[in-house]
C-alpha positions as CSV (number, residue, x, y, z in Angstrom):
1,M,0.0,0.0,0.0
2,A,2.7,2.5,1.0
3,G,4.9,1.4,-1.9
4,S,2.0,2.0,-4.3
5,F,1.5,5.5,-2.9
6,L,5.2,6.3,-3.2
7,D,5.2,5.1,-6.8
8,K,2.3,7.4,-7.6
9,I,4.1,10.4,-6.0
10,G,7.3,9.5,-7.9
11,T,5.3,9.3,-11.2
12,L,3.7,12.7,-10.5
13,F,6.9,14.5,-9.9
14,G,9.0,12.4,-12.3
15,G,7.0,13.3,-15.3
16,G,6.6,9.8,-16.9
17,D,9.3,10.5,-19.5
18,T,9.7,7.2,-21.4
19,L,12.0,8.6,-24.1
20,P,15.4,6.8,-24.4
21,W,18.5,8.4,-22.8
22,T,22.0,8.5,-24.2
23,D,25.4,8.7,-22.5
24,S,28.6,10.6,-23.2
25,E,30.1,7.4,-24.8
26,M,27.4,7.2,-27.4
27,I,27.7,10.9,-28.2
28,A,31.5,10.6,-28.5
29,T,31.0,7.7,-31.0
30,C,28.6,9.8,-33.1
31,E,31.0,12.7,-33.0
32,V,33.9,10.5,-34.3
33,E,31.6,9.2,-37.1
34,V,30.7,12.8,-38.1
35,N,34.3,13.8,-38.2
36,E,35.3,10.8,-40.3
37,K,32.5,11.5,-42.8
38,T,33.6,15.1,-43.0
39,K,37.1,14.1,-43.9
40,V,36.0,11.7,-46.6
41,S,35.1,13.5,-49.8
42,G,31.8,12.7,-51.4
43,G,29.0,10.7,-49.8
44,D,27.1,13.8,-48.6
45,S,24.1,11.7,-47.6
46,G,26.3,9.6,-45.3
47,K,27.5,12.7,-43.6
48,N,23.9,14.0,-43.2
49,E,22.9,10.7,-41.7
50,S,25.8,10.8,-39.3
51,I,24.9,14.4,-38.3
52,M,21.3,13.2,-37.7
53,R,22.5,10.4,-35.5
54,L,24.6,12.8,-33.5
55,A,21.7,15.2,-33.1
56,W,19.5,12.3,-32.0
57,A,22.1,11.3,-29.4
58,L,22.5,14.9,-28.2
59,V,18.7,15.6,-27.7
60,H,18.4,12.3,-25.8
61,S,21.2,13.2,-23.4
62,R,20.8,13.8,-19.7
63,H,23.1,16.9,-19.9
64,P,21.3,20.2,-20.7
65,S,24.3,21.5,-22.6
66,D,24.2,18.4,-25.0
67,V,20.5,18.9,-25.5
68,Q,21.0,22.6,-26.4
69,R,23.8,21.6,-28.8
70,G,21.5,19.1,-30.5
71,I,18.7,21.7,-30.7
72,A,21.1,24.1,-32.4
73,M,22.2,21.5,-34.9
74,L,18.7,20.5,-35.8
75,E,17.6,24.1,-36.2
76,A,20.5,24.6,-38.6
77,S,19.4,21.5,-40.5
78,L,15.9,22.7,-40.7
79,S,16.9,25.9,-42.5
80,N,18.3,23.7,-45.4
81,S,15.8,24.3,-48.2
82,Q,16.7,21.0,-49.9
83,I,15.3,18.6,-47.2
84,G,12.4,16.4,-48.1
85,A,9.1,16.1,-46.2
86,L,10.2,12.9,-44.3
87,E,13.5,14.4,-43.3
88,K,11.8,17.6,-42.2
89,R,9.3,15.5,-40.1
90,E,12.2,13.7,-38.4
91,I,14.0,17.0,-37.7
92,L,10.8,18.5,-36.2
93,Y,10.3,15.5,-34.1
94,L,13.9,15.5,-32.7
95,L,13.6,19.3,-32.1
96,A,10.4,18.5,-30.1
97,V,12.3,15.9,-28.1
98,G,15.0,18.4,-27.4
99,Q,12.5,21.1,-26.3
100,F,10.7,18.6,-24.2
101,R,14.0,17.7,-22.4
102,A,14.7,21.4,-22.0
103,A,11.3,21.8,-20.3
104,E,10.0,24.0,-23.1
105,Y,6.7,22.2,-23.4
106,A,4.7,24.7,-25.4
107,R,7.5,24.9,-28.0
108,S,7.8,21.2,-28.0
109,R,4.0,20.8,-28.6
110,R,4.2,23.2,-31.6
111,L,7.0,21.3,-33.1
112,V,5.4,17.9,-32.7
113,D,2.2,19.3,-34.2
114,Q,4.1,20.4,-37.2
115,A,5.6,16.9,-37.6
116,L,2.1,15.4,-37.3
117,K,0.8,17.7,-40.0
118,I,3.4,16.2,-42.4
119,S,2.7,12.7,-41.2
120,P,-0.5,12.2,-39.2
121,D,0.2,8.6,-38.5
122,F,3.7,9.2,-37.0
123,R,3.4,7.1,-33.9
124,Q,6.5,8.4,-32.1
125,A,5.3,12.0,-32.5
126,S,1.8,11.0,-31.3
127,A,3.4,9.4,-28.2
128,L,5.6,12.4,-27.6
129,K,2.6,14.7,-27.9
130,Q,0.8,12.6,-25.2
131,M,3.8,12.9,-22.9
132,I,3.9,16.7,-23.5
133,E,0.2,17.0,-22.7
134,D,0.6,14.8,-19.6
135,K,3.5,16.9,-18.4
136,I,1.7,20.2,-18.9
137,A,-1.3,18.8,-17.0
138,K,0.9,17.6,-14.2
139,D,2.7,20.9,-14.0
140,G,-0.6,22.6,-13.8
141,M,-1.8,20.4,-11.0
142,I,1.4,20.9,-9.1
143,G,1.1,24.7,-9.7
144,V,-2.4,24.8,-8.4
145,G,-1.4,22.7,-5.4
146,L,1.5,25.0,-4.6
147,A,-0.8,28.1,-4.9
148,A,-3.4,26.5,-2.7
149,G,-0.7,25.6,-0.1
150,A,0.7,29.1,-0.2
151,A,-2.8,30.6,0.3
152,A,-3.5,28.3,3.2
153,L,-0.2,29.2,4.8
154,L,-0.9,32.9,4.4
155,A,-4.4,32.5,5.8
156,S,-3.1,30.6,8.8
157,G,-0.4,33.2,9.4
158,I,-3.0,36.0,9.3
159,A,-5.3,34.0,11.7
160,A,-2.4,33.4,14.1
161,A,-1.5,37.1,14.0
162,V,-5.2,38.1,14.7
163,A,-5.4,35.6,17.5
164,G,-2.2,36.8,19.0
165,S,-3.3,40.5,18.9
166,R,-6.6,39.5,20.6
167,S,-4.9,37.7,23.4
168,Q,-2.6,40.7,24.0
169,K,-5.6,43.0,24.3
170,K,-7.2,41.0,27.2
């Protein structure tokens, strides 16, 4: 019973993020791959795929600086006018993941909506959108709870001050 209650509290404050995480070793491997592809002449698509793998690894990192680096890379890729619809969908999705990890939920929702406009049956984007909506709702509940708690604390402080002043008058 107590364990179940603690699990629910952990889920409420944990956010229920089921996205995969990467580590510094995976990021380093992707960086080496990008550097090798950059040195090799030709094979531009291979370089672009390596850059996308690196961006994926960065936005799935636990380190905010990596996530921000991945977001910057993806935004630069998005400005390329020669990308196709499916590649744009993938970039928008990864940007949404990065913004989600950066706690920019409204921005993440806008990006995932753009990806879903390109491909309405994109299951990963649909799942991410649900996570975003859940996180926004949980943050709203926590905010309402904190505001109610602050109001109750203020009211009890005022009541204590009034009671104290009445007892001094007697």
